GUNUMAR-189100 format. One record per residue: x, y, z of N, C-alpha, C, O, CB in turn. Coordinates in steps of 0.001 Angstrom, whole numbers, plus 524288, in hexadecimal, padded with zeros to 5 digits. Each point is the difference from the previous one (the first is absolute). Glycine has a CB too. Layout:
N
XYZXYZXYZXYZXYZ/...
***
This chain:
195
88219F7A3772238804E5802CC7FF418014F7FFDB7FA2B800137FBCD7FDA880324801E680B8E/7FDCF806CE7F4728012F8000D7FA70805AC7FE707FF03803127FF46803A17F62A807B37FB0D/808037F88E7FC748052C7FE0E7FE67804608037E80210803F57FE0B801E77F8017FE1A7F60C/8035F808FC807B0804218039C8019C800D57FFE0805E28046E8006A801D37F96F8053F7F68E/7FDF77F9C780A93800817FF9B805B6802D17FAFA801808032B7FFF98039E7F497805417FD87/807127F6717FC07802A97FB088011A805D5800737FECD8033E7FE298030A7F4797FCE57FAF1/809A08075D7FDA480580800A67FE8D802C8803578040D804607FEC08018E7F95B800647F4E9/7FFCD8051A80B458025E80368803F8800D07FD178051C80402800AB802927F7C4807137F941/800697F500805AE800777FCFC804E2804787FC177FF9E803087FF72803B27F355801967FDED/80A187FC417F9F9804417FC397FF468053F802C48000D803B27FE21802717F65E7FC127F85C/8064F80A3F80288804F0802EE7FFDF8018B801CA805708049C7FFE28015E7F9698030F7F589/7FE2F7FEB880C3980123801AE8055D8021F7FB7F80339803D48009E802D87F5238061F7FC89/8048A7F4B48002C801D97FB66802E4805857FE947FE4D8034D7FED18034A7F3787FDE97FD93/80A49803607FA09805357FEA87FE128041E803D6801EC8045A7FE6E8014E7F78C7FD947F6D6/802C08090A8080A803B8803E3801E4801307FF43805C58047880094801AE7F843805A37F79A/7FF407F880809C1800BF7FF38805988034E7FB28801098035980000803747F40F804617FE49/807A07F77A7FB3B802B87FB0E800E7805337FF8F7FD2B803087FC71801227F45C7FF9580017/809B6807797FB25804B87FF807FCD4804E7800B6803498008D803EB802BB7FA7C7FF567F58B/8088A7F8F580779804E280087802DE803A6803C47FD3A7FF65801187FB5B7FF957F5D480817/804CC80B067FF77803EC803617FD958035A7FCB87FC658013D7FB84801377FED480A8F80695/801607FC197F3DC8035A7FD237FC5B7FCD47FCBF7FC377FB338004C7FFE380BBF7FF78806DC/7FBC47FD277F6317FDAA7FCCC7FBEE7FD397FB4A8026C802377FD7E80374804C18056B7F630/7F42F7FBCA804A37FD697FB618020B8034D7FB2C7FEFA802357FF5A7FBC77F50F804DA802D2/8090A7F8708054F802E77FB2C7FF57805C38008780116802DE7FC2E7FF747F6A38014D7FA1F/8085080714807F08058F800C0800EA801707FEFA805AD80415801C3801D37FC16804C17F6F7/7FC807F6A380A06801367FE9F8055F7FE1F803F8803F5801477FF848049D8064E7FBCE7F804/7F57080898801C47FE12803E3803A67FB397FDDF802D07FDD67FC027FE6D805A480B457FBEF/7FADF7FB5A809C67FB847FE3E803087FC2C8047B80096801668048D7FF56804227F4E58057D/7F592805387FC6F7FC1B803F58010480162802DC80508802D97FDFC8034F7F6457FCB97F7FF/804D080A01805348010B8031A804A77FDEF7FD55804EA80212800D7804437FD958073B7F645/7FC4A7F4B9804EA7FDC57FD668048F802FE7FB0F801877FE607FD3E803977F8F98065A7F9D8/80CF57FB407FFED803447FB96801747FEDE7FAF47FD1B802FA7FC42800877FDA0807D9807F5/7FB327FBA57F47A7FEE07FB387FD24803367FFF67FAF77FFF0803D87FD1C7F6E57FBB7806B9/80BF27FC3B7FB10803347FFDB7FB3F7FC9C7FF7C7FB297FBB97FDCE8002C80B957FE31804E8/7FAAC8060F7F69C7FD4F7FF347FB0B801B47FAC37FDD5803BE7FDAC801ED7FBB980C167FC4A/7FDD57F45F7FDCC801897FB117FD91805828009E7FDD880139804017FDA27F5597F9BF8001D/80CC77FE568030980569800907FE4F8009A800F77FA2C803C88027A7FE5E7FE9C7F7CD808EC/7F9FB803D57F58D8006C800C67FA627FD7A804F57FE1D80032801247FB557FFFF7F56D803C8/7FD7080C6F804557FD70804D27FE667FA717FEF47FE307FD837FC4D801CE80B26807697FBAF/7F5617FF877FEF57FABE7FF7A7FDF1800277FCA47FB1A803908007B7FCCD7F9DE8084B806ED/7FEBB7F3DA7FBB37FFF17FC607FB997FB91801297FC3F7FBE4801FE801818081F7F7488042F/7FCEA805717F5707FBDE7FFA87FC1F7FFFF7FA527FE3E803077FCDC802067FDD380CC77FAFB/7FBE57F5077FF5E7FF9C7FA917FE5D7FEE87FFBA7FA2C7FE74803CF7FD817FE5B7F99980B6C/8040F7FDF27F5097FEE07FEDA7FA897FD9D7FA917FFD6801C47FC82802CB805AD8094C7F9DB/7F48F7F96E8001B7FD607FAF77FF77800B97FE227FA677FF5D802FC7FC487F9FB7FF4880AC4/808007F8B67F86C800D87FDA47FAD77FC687FB547FF3F7FF067FD08803A880A54805F87FC6E/7F4B27FC5F7FB277FDD47FB007FE4C800B47FFA27FA2680084803F57FD517F8E67FBD980A16/8069A7FB777F6AA801167FEF17FA708052C8026B7FE4880098801857FB7A7F5C87FE2A802CD/80D61800AD8055880530801EE7FEB080081805DA7FF5C8040A801D57FE257FD2A7F5DA7FDB7/7FAD280B598059C80069805AD7FF647FDD7802C8804CE7FCAA7FDF5802CD80294801157F373/802C3805B080A9E7FE2C80341804537FAA48022E7FE9F7FF0C801967FB9080A40800BD80703/7F33A7FDBB801447FABB8021B7FF3F8000E805A6801DB801298011D804887FA8C7F5EE7FCA4/8030880C787FB4B8005F80598801197FB7F8020E8034C7FBA97FDF07FFE480913802FF7F7C8/7FC718033780B487FC0780335802767FD897FDED804F37FC0D80223801B88025B800DB7F5A5/803B77F8F480B017FD907FDEB804B5800E0803D9804768046E80150801547FCEC7F5587FB99/7FA4880B22805618002A803D8804398008F7FD7880553802A9802118036E7F7ED803CD7F726/802E77F5A38061E800337FD728051E7FFD17FA1D7FF5A7FDD87FDE77FC407FDD1809D6807E7/806AF7F5B37FFA8800027FA508002C7FF687FE70805B6802928022A80371803287FD087F45B/7F6E47FD0D809257FF507FE3280562804DB7FCF2801A1803387FE937FCB97F2E68010A80234/80A607FF6C8060B804887FD2C801F57FFC77FA337FECA7FBED7FDE97FE87804C9808AB80878/803C67F6DA7F9A88004C7FA547FF887FF4E7FDC68057A8031D8010980383802EC7FF5F7F478/7F5E27FC8F808AE7FED87FE028053B7FE317FA5F7FFAE7FD137FE817FC7D8009280A828068B/8042A7F3E3800B97FE217FAA6800707FE927FEFA805B1802488024380394803577FAC77F4C1/7F6977FF878086E7FE337FEA8805347FFB47FA15800677FDD47FD687FC957FD1880B1280439/807447F56A803627FFD57FA65800E47FC247FEDD8045E800548023580443809067FCC37F8B8/7F3097FD96801E17FC057FE75803C8802937FD3E8049E803C67FD177FF567F582802167F977/804AF801C180BD1801EE7FD63804AA7FC667FB608012A7FB4E800AE800C780893807CC802D0/7FE5F7F2D57FC857FD0D7FB4680122801107FE80805A7804837FF8E801997FBE97FD677F4ED/7FB788024680C7B800B17FE73805747FEA47FA3D800A17FC837FDFF7FD5E8017080B2B805AC/804CB7F43B8006F7FF147FA74801288011A7FF11805BD8026D803388029F7FFF17FA167F428/7FBD57FE4B80B1F800C57FEA580574801737FA47800497FD6A7FCB47FDA47FC3380A3280561/80A8A7F7E67FFE18017D7FA8B800CF7FC3F7FD82803E17FE2680290803A080B567FF7E7FA76/7F56B7F8FA801247FC4E7FD4680365801B47FFC7805A87FCB98003E80382800BE7FA937F4E4/80792804B980890801E07FFA480558800E18054080289801548003D8049D802B47F77B7F8FF/7FB4180C907FF77800EE805418021D7FB4B803747FEC48005F803797FCB2809787FB828023C/7F1BA8001E803AE7FB23802A07FE827FFDE805DE800F37FCB5802AF7FDBF7FF0F7F50C80428/807AC80A55801537FFA8805928013E803A6803667FCB980000804C58009C7FD897F8A68085A/8057F8004A7F3A8803A9803047FCCA7FE777FFA77FA3F7FEB07FBD27FE03808858028E80887/7F8FD8060C7F6E27FED0800357FA6980518800C57FD0F8031E803668015E7F3D08004D80048/809EC7F92E7FA578049B8007C7FC9B7FE6B8030F7FB1D7FBA07FF857FE0F8083C7F7E380555/7FFC080BAC7FABA7FEF9803167FB45803EE7FE847FBD18049D7FF2A801107F7B98084A80447/801B37F83E7F5D9803567FEA27FB8C7FE35803217FB3D7FB86801BC7FFC5806157F51C803D9/801EA809DF7F8947FE5F802CF7FB407FC5E7FCAD7FCAF800AB7FB447FF7C807C0809AF8009A/7F3B47FDB37FDAC7FC537FD687FC76800B68020D7FA7580464800967FE217F5337FE3280940/8021E802477F61380007801CA7FA90801C6805B17FFBD7FE628033B8032D7FA5A7F6757FA97/80A988077D7FE70801C48055E7FF207FCF6802507FB6A7FF877FD947FBE0809868004D807A6/7F4E5806DA7FD447FD0D802B87FBF0802CC805157FEAB80219802A38036E7F5627F95C7FFAF/80886805557F7E78025E804CE7FE167FBB6803D77FE917FC5B7FEAE7FD2980B887FC687FF88/7F895809B8805517FC0E803F77FED080092801E67FA64804558001F7FDE97FB888029B80B83/7FBCA7FEC27F4208003C802057FAA980342804FC7FFB38009F802D1803D97F69C7F93C7FA63/80AC8804F27FD30802FB804CB7FEF37FC7F803AA7FCE87FDB17FE767FC1280B0B7FCB1803F7/7F6E1809BB801C37FCB0803DD7FD73803838040B7FD5F80342802768028A7F56D7FC2680416/8069F802077F44C802E3803E97FCF37FC298042A7FE3D7FB997FECF7FE7880B177FA7C7FE7B/7FB0580BA2803467FCAA8044A7FE458034A803CF7FCDE8047B8011B801597F5957FDDE8067E/803AC803017F400802BA803E57FCD17FC1A8039B7FD657FB577FED57FFBD80C057FAE97FEBC/7FA9B80AB67FF917FCA5803A37FD2C7FE217FD697FAFC802E87FD2D7FD6A801E180A9A80666/7F6607F93D7FAE67FDC07FDC67FB3D8026B802C57FB5C7FFDC804CB7FFA47F79F7F8F3804EE/80ABB7FF3B7F7E5802768023C7FB617FF157FC917FB507FC867FCAD8000380A388078880589/7FC657FC997F66B7FF587FD1B7FB27802277FA75800597FE377FC8E7FD2A8024180BDC7FE11/803657F6A880841802537FAD78007F7FBDD7FC27801F97FD3880126803BF80BB7802D77FE04/7F6A97F7797FBBC7FBCE7FC4A80139801EF7FB0A802A97FD537FC037FFC67FDE1807817F8A5/809697FC9780A208021D7FB3A802677FC6A7FDC5804337FF237FB468001D809C88080F7FE0A/7F4FB7FFED8054A7FC6E7FE19804127FB3F7FD627FD757FE7E7FBA98016B8047D80B88804C4/7FABD7FB867F6127FB3A7FE1B7FD7B800F47FB037FCE77FCC87FC6F800268000980CBD7FF5E/807967F6837FDAB8013C7FB4B7FCF6800517FB34803807FDF07FBD77FEBD806E9809AA7FACE/7FDCF7FB2F80AED800917FB89803897FAB87FE8F8026C7FEB17FB638005980A9E8074980191/7F3B1801317FFBE7FADB7FEEC802457FC677FD487FC137FCCE7FCBC8017F8044380B1480456/7FF747F9857F5297FCBE7FD9B7FBF6801557FA417FF187FCD97FD297FDBE8026380B937FE17/8054B7F585805DA8014B7FA6E7FF927FCD77FCC1803E57FF027FB637FF1680A0B807007FDEC/7F55F8000D8075A7FCD77FD4A803E57FA36800357FE777FD357FC21800918096A8061A80673/7F79B8023C7F7107FAA4800757FE0E7FFB4804547FC008011180488801367FB5D7F82B80748/8021F801EC7F2B87FF96803BF7FBBD7FA637FFFF7FE087FE7A7FCC17FCCC80B0B801ED800AD/7F37A804FC8047F7FA7D8005D7FE8C7FF7F800CD7FA21802B3803457FDBA7FB168006D80B21/7FEC97F9567F4BB7FF028009A7FA6B803D97FD1B7FC867FFEB800B67FB3F7FC4F807D0806DB/807227F43E80024803DD7FD307FCDF7FD9B7FB637FD1F802747FDC37FC8580461804F8809CD/7F4797FBDD7FB177FD807FB927FD717FFBD7FB5A803B1803427FF648037B7FFF0803C77F3D2/7F8EC7F9A0807E07FF0F7FB8680360804C37FC6480032801CC7FE137FBFB7F4A480284801F3/80B8E7FE88806C1804867FC99800C180538802B67FF6E8040B7FDAC8012B7F6817FB3F7FBA8/8057D80BF680169804F0802D17FF37800B880464803FD803A0803207FF877FBE27FABC7F6F3/7FD138026480D6F8005280445803C8804D97FFA58037D801FF803FF801C87F44B7FC697FE19/80B9A7FADC801188046E7FF2A803838047D7FD957FCF27FF3D7FC627FCEC7FAB78027E80AD2/80AC3803317F928804B67FDEF7FD78802ED7FCA980406803A6801DC802867FD058060D7F749/7FDBB7F333806C5802147FCA88041F805C57FEAC7FF48802A47FEB2803CE7F47A7FDAF7FD2D/80AD8803EC7FA568056D7FE837FF0280404803DF801F2804647FE7A8013C7F85D7FCE27F72D/801DA809A9807E78040A803E2801417FE0C804728037480205804597FFA58021E7F9757F7EF/7F8018013980BBD7FE1180443803568035F800C0804DB7FF78803F9802A87F7897FA367FA1F/80C737FE1D804758038C80090804788054D801F57FE1D801DF7FE7A7FBD67F9707FA4C80905/8071780AA57FE4A80535802117FEBD8031580083805037FDC8800D0804307FEC98040B7F3ED/808877FAAC80775803738016B8044980143805C77FF59800B5801E17FBA1803257F4E28051A/7FC6D80C068039B8017F8057D7FFC5804D6800D880359801787FCA9803227F52A806127FB5A/80BC2801B2800D1804A180173803017FF2C80580802137FE598037F7FD24807937F6A77FD64/7FB3F8069880A7A7FF8980522802768055C80184801FC8025C7FD28803147F427801527FF7A/80B70806017FBB280521801F2801A97FF4A804F3803387FCED8036A7FE93807617F8B57F96C/7FE838044480C5080067804DC802F0804F1802BC7FE26804287FD9B7FFAC7F7017FEAA80845/8045D808BD7F6DB8044E803067FDD7801B28042B803DA7FCBE8025F802A0800047FBF27F44C/80854802958096D801D880440803577FF57805287FD237FE128001E7FB99808617F9E5808DF/7FB2680A447FE077FF2E8051C7FD998037B801007FB497FF7C804047FD677FDEB7FF2D80B46/8062F7F9237F632803278004F7FB397FDE07FC707FBB7802677FF817FBDD80565802A08099A/7F3A27FB597FB807FD917FCA67FC198023C7FA867FFBA7FEEC7FD287FC477FF4E80AC87FED1/804E37F681808C8802557FAC68000A7FCA87FC428032F7FDF0801768041780B00802767FAEF/7F6857F7497FF237FCFD7FC0F802DE802FF7FE7D804E58048C7FE787FFB67F75D7FE247F7F1/80186803D380CE18027A7FE7D804EB7FDBA7FAE680213802857FD51803187FF1E80C207FEE8/7F9B47F5387FC5B7FD907FB12801747FBD57FED37FBEA7FDA5803947FDD0804237FDD280BF2/7FD507F99C7F53A7FC077FE807FC2A7FD497FB0E801E2802447FCCC802C8802E88074E7F5D1/7F5EF7FB5F805CF7FCE67FB6A801547FD9A7FDC37FB0E7FE42802DD7FC8E7FFD9800BE80C6B/801D67F73D7F6C17FD397FD427FBD87FAD17FE27802527FFDF7FDA480430808A17FF797F73C/7F34B803FC801D47FACB7FE64801BE7FDF47FC2A7FBEB8000D801247FB547FE2C8078E80975/7FFF77F2B87FD057FEF27FBA67FC787FA2E7FF147FEFC7FCB5800848037780B7D7FB877FFBB/7F6B0802927F7E77FAD67FE497FE297FBB0803ED801577FBF27FE9A8022C807097F8287FED9/7FDFF80E227FDA37FC3B80430801007FBA47FFDB7FBF0800CC7FE5C7FB8D8064C8072E80879/7F44B7FC347FD997FBA7800C57FC5A7FC52804268022F7FF528005C804BF8015F7F6457F815/7FCEE80C807FFC27FC9D80443801C27FAAA7FE01801C07FD207FDAB7FCEE80789808567FCF8/7FA087FAED80B147FAE47FE7F801F77FC3F8049B8001D7FB467FF4780084808FC7F9C9804C7/7FDD280BA67FA3A7FCBF804B580045802928041C7FC91804AA8010E800827F81B7FCDA808BB/8002F804657F34880200804197FC967FC1A8047A7FFE97FB677FF317FEDA809857FA3A7FBA0/7FCDE80B44806B97FCCD804B97FF9B8022D803407FB878044880228800697F9827FDC980957/7FF4E8006B7F204801BE803067FB718006F805C08015080383802B07FE1C7F84E7F6CE7FBFD/800928086E8092E8002D80557802037FE047FFBF805977FB9E7FE46800F780301805E57F5FE/8049E7FD9080CBD7FE5780005805777FC7E804B6801017FF678035E7FC9E808E57F7FF80619/7F56C804DE801E17FC9C804618016C8031B805127FFE08048B8002A801927F5E77F9EB80407/8030980A117F87F8028F8051A7FF947FC9D80422802917FB3D7FF7480060809397FDD87F746/7FE17806D780A1B7FD208047F801FC7FE5D803677FB65802A1800157FBF98025B7FFB180C9D/7F6B8802FF7F8007FDF2803277FBBF802A58053F7FF4A7FE84802FA7FC877F93F7F8A080503/80C31805A3801B88027F805247FFA180470800287FC04802578041F7FF2D7FB497FD5380A18/8038D7FA2E7F4478040A7FFEC7FC048058A8001F80209803AC800837FCEF7F60B803C87FD88/806FF7FB3F80AAD8053F8002580234802787FA988007B804C27FF898007F7F8A2808708044E/7FF677F3F97FB0D801FA7FAAB800638008E7FDC07FA887FC638006C7FCDB7FF667FE5F80C03/808B27FECF7F5EE800937FD907FAD77FCE87FAEB7FFC17FF057FD84803FF809E4806877FB03/7F5997FA777FC587FD7D7FAF07FF3E804267FBC5800D78045A8006A7FDFF7F4F0803627FB8F/805577F82980967803B97FBD38012B7FDB07FAC07FE927FB3D7FF647FFAC808A2805F08078F/7FF8B7F6E47F7EC7FE577FA997FF5E802C67FCAF804128045480141801AE7FA0E8000A7F4A3/7FF0F7FA6E80B448020E7FCBC804387FFDB7FA4F7FE5A7FC497FE3F7FD81800B98084280940/807147F6A07FAAA800637FA717FEDA801567FD3380515803CF8015E802997FF0C8004F7F3F9/7FA057FA6880ADC800FB7FCDE804AC801ED7FAAF7FE317FD577FD487FD0F7FBB48078680842/80BA07F9BC7FC7B802757FB297FE46800057FBEF8045880214800EF8043D8037A8042E7F590/7F8207F6678051F8008E7FB758035F805157FD527FE66801A58006F7FB817F4697FE6E805A9/80C6B7FE6680272804EA7FD627FEA5800ED7FB7D803BA7FD1A7FF3E803C2806A2809247F8AD/8005A7F4A480275801237FB518030F80503800808031D802287FC12801BD7F92B7FEBD7F79E/8068B809E28075F80488800D080355804238035D7FD7C7FFF7800EF7FB497FE357F697808B6/8056E80A4B7FF4B804468034F7FE37804F47FE7E802E77FFE37FDAD804367F9E1809B27F9B5/80A997FA0F7FFA4805147FF3480281803A88045E7FE5E7FF79802507FBD17FF377F3E880462/804FA80AD18032D803E1804087FEE1803C87FE0C7FBDE801947FB75800137FD9D8081680910/802417FFE07F345803D27FEB67FBFA805718009C80250801D68045F800D07F8077FE8A7F7F0/808B67F8B68084F8052080016802878044C802127FC68804498012F801D47F8D47F74F8039D/801CF807F47F582803F1802057FC5B800C3805E480087803FD802127FE497F9B67F6BB7FB99/7FE91809E68087280070805AF800AD8030F80113804F87FE767FE5D804417F8F78033A7F6FF/80CD98011E804308032E8019D804757FF85805E980060800F1802CE7FC35805717F580802D3/7F8258098F805957FF4B805A0800B280515802DD7FED2804177FE9A8021C7F4F87FFC8804AD/806C18059C7F5DE804B8802E57FEC2801C38035D804A77FCE68015E80369800707FEB17F31C/8079B801318097F8021380384804077FD8E805567FF387FF4A801AC7FB8D809467F95480502/7F621807BB803AC7FDBC805367FF68803D3803C87FD74804B77FFC2800E77F5C17FE94806EF/8036C805227F4FE80332803FA7FD838011B804388040B7FC5D8023E802357FFC87FBDB7F4CC/808C1802FC809F88017A803ED803E48008A805567FD66802878008A7FBF18021B7F8958096B/7F8F280ACE7FD0D8009E8054F7FDFA8048B80292802D7800D67FF27804A97F57F801887F92E/80C8B8026E7FF4B80481802AB802547FEB2805948014C80351802DA801FE802AD7F7657F912/
***
């Protein structure tokens, strides 16, 4: 499917699913399923105190806790379950390849080919905390997460492209981390009411 066919298909789906009125204004789909109360969201990613431009996609924040099973000696037919180790899935960021080198600079701290013997890895500062904000359609932060001790485990300077010239060149950064938490200082703003 070429780029124009994909855009037409997405536009058709959006038109069919679009509720009457402004998104997020409390309207519902025609099939009875409610839309998200905050409407449609965009996001912003920060590290080193600045917003990183051009990010097209970001994977979700997900954690999984292992289930540990045990059995008491006096109760051989019953299995008890308890939480075990919690693991956080990596975060994948993707953006169009451009002149900005933030992805590449950070990836080079983990491995910089040709930096010289012993200087390939920057062990002192290859980990960073990042911040992910979800923004409402007015550009206001409605929720934010802090992600701790991130480091790039996978960097694609240029991802695979189709030869028809319709796909932009993209770069991808996969971040390992040690957990995330919601920023309690962010309070969702009241929705803007249209008259």
